[in-house]
C-alpha positions as CSV (number, residue, x, y, z in Angstrom):
1,M,11.7,4.0,-30.3
2,K,8.3,2.9,-29.0
3,T,6.2,4.0,-32.0
4,Q,7.7,1.3,-34.2
5,F,6.1,-1.3,-32.0
6,H,2.6,0.1,-32.3
7,C,1.3,-2.3,-35.0
8,T,3.1,-5.2,-33.4
9,K,1.6,-4.4,-30.1
10,I,-1.9,-4.4,-31.5
11,T,-1.3,-7.7,-33.2
12,T,0.1,-9.2,-30.0
13,A,-2.9,-8.0,-28.0
14,I,-5.4,-9.4,-30.6
15,S,-3.5,-12.7,-30.5
16,L,-3.9,-12.7,-26.7
17,L,-7.6,-12.0,-27.1
18,L,-8.0,-14.9,-29.5
19,T,-6.0,-17.3,-27.4
20,G,-7.3,-15.9,-24.1
21,H,-4.0,-16.7,-22.5
22,L,-0.9,-15.0,-21.0
23,A,1.6,-17.9,-21.4
24,F,4.5,-18.0,-19.0
25,A,6.8,-20.7,-17.8
26,D,5.5,-23.6,-15.7
27,G,2.1,-22.3,-14.7
28,A,3.3,-22.0,-11.1
29,R,3.4,-18.3,-10.8
30,F,0.8,-15.6,-10.3
31,Q,1.8,-14.1,-13.6
32,D,0.4,-17.2,-15.4
33,F,-3.3,-16.5,-16.1
34,N,-6.0,-15.7,-18.6
35,P,-7.0,-12.0,-18.5
36,L,-10.5,-11.4,-17.4
37,S,-12.5,-9.5,-20.0
38,E,-14.8,-7.8,-17.5
39,S,-15.5,-7.2,-13.9
40,A,-17.3,-9.8,-11.8
41,G,-20.9,-9.6,-10.8
42,T,-22.2,-10.0,-7.3
43,T,-20.9,-13.0,-5.4
44,A,-23.4,-15.5,-4.0
45,N,-21.0,-16.4,-1.1
46,E,-19.0,-13.7,0.7
47,A,-16.5,-16.4,1.8
48,M,-15.6,-16.9,-1.9
49,P,-15.8,-13.3,-3.1
50,I,-13.2,-13.3,-5.9
51,T,-13.4,-14.1,-9.6
52,L,-9.9,-15.3,-10.3
53,S,-8.1,-15.4,-13.7
54,S,-6.7,-18.9,-13.5
55,P,-8.3,-22.2,-12.5
56,K,-5.0,-22.9,-10.7
57,F,-5.6,-19.9,-8.3
58,K,-7.6,-20.9,-5.2
59,Q,-9.1,-18.7,-2.6
60,Q,-10.0,-19.3,1.1
61,S,-11.4,-17.0,3.8
62,I,-9.0,-17.3,6.7
63,A,-10.4,-14.6,9.0
64,D,-13.6,-12.6,9.2
65,R,-14.9,-9.9,11.6
66,E,-18.1,-11.7,12.6
67,T,-16.0,-14.5,14.1
68,Q,-13.9,-12.0,16.0
69,L,-16.9,-10.3,17.5
70,A,-18.5,-13.6,18.3
71,D,-15.4,-14.6,20.2
72,G,-15.6,-11.4,22.3
73,K,-12.6,-9.7,20.6
74,P,-13.0,-5.9,20.0
75,N,-12.8,-5.3,16.3
76,S,-14.0,-2.1,14.6
77,G,-13.7,-3.4,11.1
78,N,-12.6,-1.8,7.8
79,W,-9.6,-4.1,7.6
80,D,-7.0,-2.4,5.5
81,M,-3.4,-3.1,4.4
82,L,-1.6,-6.3,5.0
83,T,2.0,-7.4,5.9
84,V,3.7,-10.4,7.6
85,N,6.5,-10.3,10.0
86,E,9.2,-10.4,7.3
87,T,12.3,-10.8,9.6
88,G,13.3,-12.6,12.7
89,R,13.4,-16.3,13.8
90,Q,9.6,-16.7,13.4
91,N,9.3,-14.8,10.2
92,E,6.1,-15.2,8.3
93,R,4.2,-16.7,11.3
94,F,1.9,-13.7,11.6
95,L,-0.2,-11.5,9.3
96,F,-1.0,-8.0,10.5
97,T,-3.7,-5.6,9.4
98,P,-5.1,-2.3,10.8
99,F,-8.6,-1.0,11.2
100,E,-9.4,2.1,9.1
101,T,-12.3,3.4,11.3
102,G,-13.0,6.1,13.9
103,Q,-11.6,3.6,16.4
104,G,-8.3,2.5,14.9
105,G,-6.7,-0.7,15.8
106,V,-4.3,-3.5,14.8
107,Q,-5.0,-7.2,14.5
108,R,-2.6,-10.2,14.3
109,H,-3.4,-13.4,12.5
110,N,-1.5,-16.6,13.3
111,L,-0.9,-18.3,10.0
112,T,-0.1,-21.6,11.8
113,T,-3.1,-21.8,14.2
114,G,-5.6,-19.6,12.3
115,E,-6.2,-17.5,15.4
116,T,-6.8,-13.8,14.9
117,D,-6.3,-11.4,17.8
118,T,-6.7,-7.7,18.3
119,I,-3.4,-6.5,19.8
120,W,-4.1,-2.7,20.0
121,I,-7.3,-0.7,19.7
122,S,-8.1,2.9,20.3
123,P,-9.4,3.2,23.9
124,E,-12.4,5.1,22.6
125,Y,-13.9,6.3,19.4
126,G,-12.2,9.4,17.9
127,T,-8.8,9.3,19.7
128,H,-6.9,7.3,17.0
129,I,-8.6,7.0,13.6
130,S,-8.3,5.8,10.1
131,F,-5.3,3.4,10.4
132,D,-4.4,2.5,6.8
133,A,-0.6,1.9,6.4
134,S,0.7,-1.6,7.4
135,K,4.4,-2.0,7.1
136,W,7.0,-4.4,8.7
137,T,10.2,-2.6,9.5
138,P,13.7,-3.9,8.6
139,W,14.5,-4.0,12.3
140,G,11.5,-6.1,13.3
141,S,8.6,-3.7,14.4
142,Y,5.3,-2.8,12.9
143,L,4.2,0.5,11.5
144,T,0.7,1.9,10.9
145,A,-0.5,5.5,10.5
146,E,-3.6,7.7,10.2
147,E,-5.0,8.5,6.8
148,S,-6.5,11.7,8.2
149,W,-5.0,15.2,8.3
150,G,-6.1,18.8,8.1
151,N,-6.2,22.1,9.9
152,A,-6.5,21.9,13.6
153,S,-6.4,18.1,13.4
154,K,-4.9,15.9,16.1
155,F,-4.3,13.0,13.7
156,G,-2.0,12.5,10.7
157,R,0.4,10.5,13.0
158,L,2.7,7.5,12.4
159,F,2.8,4.8,15.0
160,E,5.3,2.1,15.7
161,L,4.2,-1.1,17.5
162,K,7.6,-2.1,19.0
163,N,6.5,-5.6,20.2
164,P,4.1,-6.9,17.5
165,M,5.1,-10.5,18.1
166,T,4.4,-10.5,21.8
167,A,1.7,-7.8,22.3
168,T,-1.1,-9.3,24.4
169,A,-4.3,-10.4,22.7
170,I,-7.3,-8.2,23.8
171,S,-10.7,-9.7,24.7
172,G,-13.8,-8.6,26.4
173,P,-15.0,-5.1,27.1
174,L,-12.2,-2.5,26.7
175,T,-10.7,-1.1,29.9
176,A,-7.9,1.3,30.8
177,D,-5.5,-1.7,30.9
178,S,-6.5,-3.3,27.5
179,N,-3.5,-2.0,25.6
180,H,-0.9,-2.4,28.3
181,G,0.6,-5.4,26.6
182,A,1.4,-3.3,23.5
183,N,4.3,-0.9,23.2
184,F,2.6,1.5,20.7
185,V,4.4,4.7,20.1
186,H,3.6,7.9,18.1
187,Q,6.9,8.6,16.2
188,N,6.6,12.4,16.1
189,V,9.8,12.9,14.1
190,I,7.7,12.0,11.1
191,P,5.7,15.1,10.0
192,R,1.9,15.0,9.9
193,T,0.2,14.0,6.7
194,S,-2.7,11.8,5.6
195,H,-0.7,8.6,5.5
196,E,-1.1,5.5,3.4
197,G,1.8,3.9,1.6
198,I,5.1,3.4,3.4
199,Q,8.2,1.9,1.9
200,F,11.9,1.5,2.8
201,D,14.8,1.4,0.4
202,K,17.9,-0.6,1.0
203,A,19.8,2.4,2.3
204,G,17.2,2.8,5.0
205,N,15.2,5.8,3.7
206,M,11.5,5.7,4.4
207,Y,9.1,7.0,1.8
208,F,5.6,8.2,2.5
209,I,2.8,10.3,1.0
210,D,0.0,12.8,1.7
211,E,-3.2,11.3,0.4
212,L,-4.8,14.5,-0.9
213,N,-5.7,16.1,-4.3
214,G,-2.5,18.2,-4.3
215,G,-0.6,15.8,-2.0
216,S,3.2,15.3,-2.1
217,I,5.8,12.6,-1.8
218,Y,8.2,12.5,1.2
219,K,11.4,10.8,2.3
220,Y,12.7,10.4,5.8
221,T,16.4,9.7,6.4
222,P,17.4,8.7,9.9
223,A,20.3,10.3,11.6
224,A,21.5,7.0,12.9
225,S,23.4,4.4,11.0
226,F,20.9,2.0,9.3
227,A,23.2,-0.9,10.1
228,H,23.0,0.1,13.8
229,V,19.3,0.4,13.6
230,K,18.9,-3.1,12.2
231,A,21.3,-4.5,14.8
232,G,19.2,-3.0,17.6
233,K,21.9,-0.5,18.6
234,A,20.1,2.7,17.5
235,D,16.5,4.1,17.3
236,Y,15.4,4.7,13.7
237,F,13.0,7.4,14.8
238,A,15.2,9.2,17.4
239,A,16.2,11.9,14.8
240,G,16.3,12.3,11.1
241,T,15.6,14.6,8.1
242,T,12.4,14.7,6.1
243,Y,12.4,15.9,2.5
244,V,9.6,16.6,0.0
245,L,9.9,15.7,-3.7
246,R,10.1,18.6,-6.2
247,V,10.1,18.5,-10.0
248,G,11.3,21.7,-11.5
249,D,10.2,24.6,-9.3
250,G,7.4,22.5,-7.8
251,N,4.6,24.6,-9.2
252,A,3.5,22.3,-12.0
253,P,1.1,19.6,-10.7
254,N,1.6,16.0,-11.7
255,A,5.0,16.9,-13.2
256,T,7.4,14.2,-14.5
257,G,11.1,14.4,-15.3
258,S,14.1,15.0,-13.0
259,Y,13.4,15.7,-9.4
260,E,15.2,16.7,-6.2
261,W,14.5,16.2,-2.5
262,V,14.0,19.4,-0.6
263,A,14.6,19.3,3.1
264,I,11.8,20.5,5.3
265,T,13.4,19.6,8.7
266,D,16.9,19.6,10.1
267,A,18.8,16.4,11.0
268,K,17.0,16.2,14.4
269,G,13.6,16.3,12.7
270,M,12.8,19.9,13.8
271,G,11.2,22.2,11.2
272,L,13.6,24.4,9.2
273,P,13.0,28.2,9.4
274,G,9.8,28.9,7.4
275,A,8.4,25.4,7.9
276,V,4.9,25.1,9.3
277,V,4.8,23.8,12.9
278,I,1.6,23.1,14.7
279,T,0.6,22.2,18.2
280,D,-2.4,19.8,18.2
281,A,-5.3,19.5,20.6
282,N,-3.3,17.0,22.6
283,G,-0.5,19.5,23.1
284,V,1.8,17.7,20.8
285,T,4.0,19.9,18.5
286,S,4.8,18.6,15.1
287,V,5.9,19.7,11.6
288,D,2.9,20.0,9.2
289,A,4.2,18.3,6.1
290,R,1.2,19.3,3.9
291,A,1.3,23.0,4.8
292,T,5.1,23.2,4.6
293,A,5.1,21.7,1.1
294,D,2.9,24.6,0.0
295,V,5.4,27.2,1.3
296,Q,7.4,28.4,-1.8
297,T,10.8,27.9,-0.1
298,F,10.0,24.2,0.3
299,K,7.5,23.8,-2.5
300,G,6.8,20.1,-3.3
301,T,5.2,18.9,-6.5
302,D,1.5,18.2,-6.1
303,Y,-0.1,14.9,-7.2
304,Q,-3.7,13.9,-7.1
305,R,-4.5,11.7,-4.2
306,P,-1.2,9.7,-4.0
307,E,-2.0,6.6,-2.1
308,D,0.1,3.4,-2.0
309,L,3.8,3.0,-2.7
310,Q,5.8,-0.1,-3.7
311,I,9.6,-0.6,-4.1
312,Q,10.8,-2.8,-7.0
313,T,14.4,-3.9,-7.5
314,V,15.7,-4.6,-11.0
315,K,19.3,-5.7,-11.5
316,G,20.2,-4.1,-8.1
317,R,18.6,-0.8,-8.8
318,E,15.5,0.4,-6.9
319,Y,12.4,2.0,-8.3
320,L,9.5,3.4,-6.3
321,Y,5.9,3.1,-7.7
322,M,3.1,5.5,-6.6
323,A,-0.6,5.2,-7.4
324,T,-2.6,8.4,-7.8
325,T,-6.3,7.7,-7.5
326,T,-7.8,10.9,-9.0
327,T,-5.8,10.9,-12.2
328,H,-6.0,7.1,-12.6
329,E,-2.2,6.8,-12.9
330,V,0.8,4.9,-11.5
331,Y,4.1,6.7,-11.4
332,R,7.6,5.3,-11.3
333,L,10.5,7.0,-9.5
334,D,14.0,5.9,-10.5
335,L,15.7,6.4,-7.0
336,Q,19.2,6.3,-8.4
337,N,18.8,8.7,-11.3
338,Q,16.1,10.8,-9.6
339,T,13.7,10.8,-12.5
340,L,10.0,10.3,-12.4
341,S,7.7,9.0,-15.1
342,V,4.2,7.6,-15.7
343,F,4.2,3.8,-15.5
344,A,0.5,3.0,-16.1
345,D,-2.6,5.0,-17.1
346,R,-5.8,4.7,-19.2
347,N,-3.8,4.8,-22.5
348,N,-2.2,1.4,-21.9
349,L,-3.6,-1.6,-23.8
350,D,-6.0,-4.0,-22.1
351,L,-4.5,-7.3,-22.9
352,A,-7.9,-9.0,-23.0
353,T,-9.2,-6.8,-25.8
354,G,-6.3,-5.2,-27.6
355,E,-7.8,-1.7,-27.0
356,P,-6.8,1.1,-24.6
357,V,-8.0,0.2,-21.1
358,G,-9.7,3.6,-20.7
359,S,-12.2,3.9,-17.9
360,E,-12.0,0.2,-17.1
361,L,-9.0,1.3,-15.0
362,T,-10.5,3.6,-12.3
363,N,-9.2,4.8,-9.0
364,P,-5.9,2.9,-8.6
365,D,-5.3,2.7,-4.9
366,N,-3.1,-0.1,-3.6
367,L,0.0,-1.5,-5.2
368,A,1.7,-4.9,-4.8
369,I,4.7,-6.8,-6.1
370,D,5.1,-10.6,-6.7
371,H,8.2,-12.9,-6.7
372,D,8.9,-12.0,-10.3
373,G,8.9,-8.3,-9.7
374,N,5.5,-7.7,-11.4
375,I,3.4,-4.7,-10.2
376,Y,-0.3,-5.2,-9.4
377,I,-2.7,-2.3,-9.3
378,V,-5.7,-2.6,-6.9
379,E,-8.7,-0.4,-7.6
380,D,-10.8,1.5,-5.1
381,Q,-14.1,0.7,-6.7
382,P,-17.5,-0.8,-5.7
383,G,-17.4,-4.5,-5.1
384,G,-19.8,-6.6,-7.1
385,V,-19.7,-3.9,-9.8
386,S,-16.3,-2.8,-11.0
387,D,-13.6,-3.5,-8.3
388,D,-10.6,-5.2,-9.9
389,I,-6.9,-6.0,-9.6
390,W,-4.8,-5.3,-12.7
391,F,-1.6,-7.0,-13.6
392,A,1.0,-4.7,-15.2
393,R,2.9,-6.7,-17.8
394,D,6.2,-4.9,-18.2
395,L,8.3,-7.6,-19.9
396,N,11.6,-5.8,-19.9
397,K,11.1,-4.0,-16.6
398,D,11.9,-0.7,-18.2
399,G,9.2,1.2,-16.4
400,D,6.6,1.6,-19.0
401,L,3.9,-0.6,-20.6
402,A,4.5,0.6,-24.2
403,D,6.6,-2.1,-25.7
404,E,5.5,-5.1,-27.7
405,G,3.2,-7.5,-25.8
406,E,2.9,-5.1,-22.8
407,G,-0.1,-3.6,-21.1
408,L,-2.7,-4.2,-18.4
409,A,-4.6,-7.4,-17.7
410,R,-7.5,-7.9,-15.3
411,W,-6.1,-10.4,-12.8
412,A,-9.0,-10.6,-10.2
413,S,-12.4,-9.1,-9.6
414,N,-14.3,-8.6,-6.3
415,G,-18.0,-9.6,-6.1
416,T,-18.8,-8.5,-2.5
417,L,-21.3,-5.6,-2.5
418,G,-20.4,-2.4,-0.7
419,S,-16.7,-3.5,-0.4
420,E,-13.4,-2.9,-2.0
421,F,-10.2,-4.9,-2.4
422,T,-7.4,-3.6,-0.2
423,G,-3.9,-4.6,0.9
424,L,-2.9,-7.2,-1.7
425,Y,0.3,-8.7,-0.4
426,F,2.4,-11.5,-1.9
427,D,4.1,-13.9,0.5
428,P,7.8,-12.8,0.4
429,Q,9.0,-16.5,0.6
430,D,6.3,-18.6,-1.0
431,K,5.6,-17.7,-4.6
432,R,2.4,-19.6,-4.5
433,R,0.6,-17.5,-1.8
434,A,-0.9,-14.1,-1.4
435,W,-3.5,-12.3,0.7
436,V,-6.0,-9.6,0.2
437,N,-8.6,-8.0,2.4
438,I,-12.3,-7.4,1.5
439,Q,-12.9,-4.1,3.3
440,H,-16.2,-2.5,4.5
441,P,-18.7,-4.8,2.9
442,S,-22.4,-3.9,3.2
443,S,-22.7,-6.9,5.5
444,G,-20.1,-5.4,7.8
445,N,-18.1,-8.7,7.8
446,D,-14.6,-7.8,6.6
447,R,-12.5,-10.7,5.5
448,T,-9.0,-11.7,4.8
449,I,-8.7,-14.0,1.7
450,E,-5.7,-16.2,1.1
451,I,-5.0,-16.9,-2.6
452,T,-2.8,-19.9,-3.5
453,I,-1.7,-21.6,-6.6
454,A,-2.6,-25.3,-6.8
455,K,0.4,-27.6,-7.3
């Protein structure tokens, strides 16, 4: 079916190259832009770090680490993923991001006042590390987790900040009381992995990954009614079953096709017979998801550094996207039919050139989705050299980029040396606003950049 479009696709891509334009609707959406033909060079001003693909897109630095430190607020840097408070009476008042360092923490940015506060931080270096995930829950709390797991580790934990809106701002030197205003809980029912992407489907299942060459995909289903959880009548993490994804017998890495979910815990979250259970240096006993997924009884399919996840809904059906950094791919899981396929890779056309994108797409890391359901792919690459955000043009939303006029288009490029883009997040209510972090720049001055569309 798709081969008959090959010539037409090349013609369309060449036409796009000649016109330099992706033409859509009223010019008021993030999908309306001219594809960048190459990565940006080094920026002259770190407060304006992004080369954008449309003159209507505007950027503004709304928070930076140097300001936080100058104000006496503890901030270890490496600002990672982003989310807003998506529910509740004050929804979209705050923007949250964690610190991916040896002294993990969480900050909250007030979008009304512009004030940025650290609301939880590891009491000392090395006790809580590499916070990466950043997810607002459907019941109104905030999740982050450690992107660090291995043998004899005390990390790999998922944490819930139960009072993200009211947690007390921290200032001055850290003391034993600094975090007392935050209800920050290790939710041990979730097995240990190297965490990054976290997503919820409409039924209340939570999906997560193990960021490893040979890492797997997992699903947690709470024992409690999801309706009761959202109504505040039940604890989502009190008990539940974790599953690992398996294609075939699980032994073929990077496999596609029909999959199943294989339980590795019982309904209370306890490891099933044969599952690997560890007791860490803190005396906490947990299921080791990584080791359990390698036990043949539970064998999960291996992917190569799965990192971020993103849910897309098309005509009421949900699809889960997963970026794999090492193989430079993005996969798509049909959650209803339980099939998995490759969505984007280096064979897709670059809509600025009409040629396969090849190595121009390298280390896809984060994923994002805009108001129109378009998927964006954020690279883990050197800023000022080759760090880009790619727009995946899937016109018919059929889960591939192989139809006429489809492919990848460079949407933005990062010019800050030593850094990378991370956490691209589109405002759930305002189609003209998004945010992205500039993480670990050589200057040490992490930033949050707000991107808007001029009216």
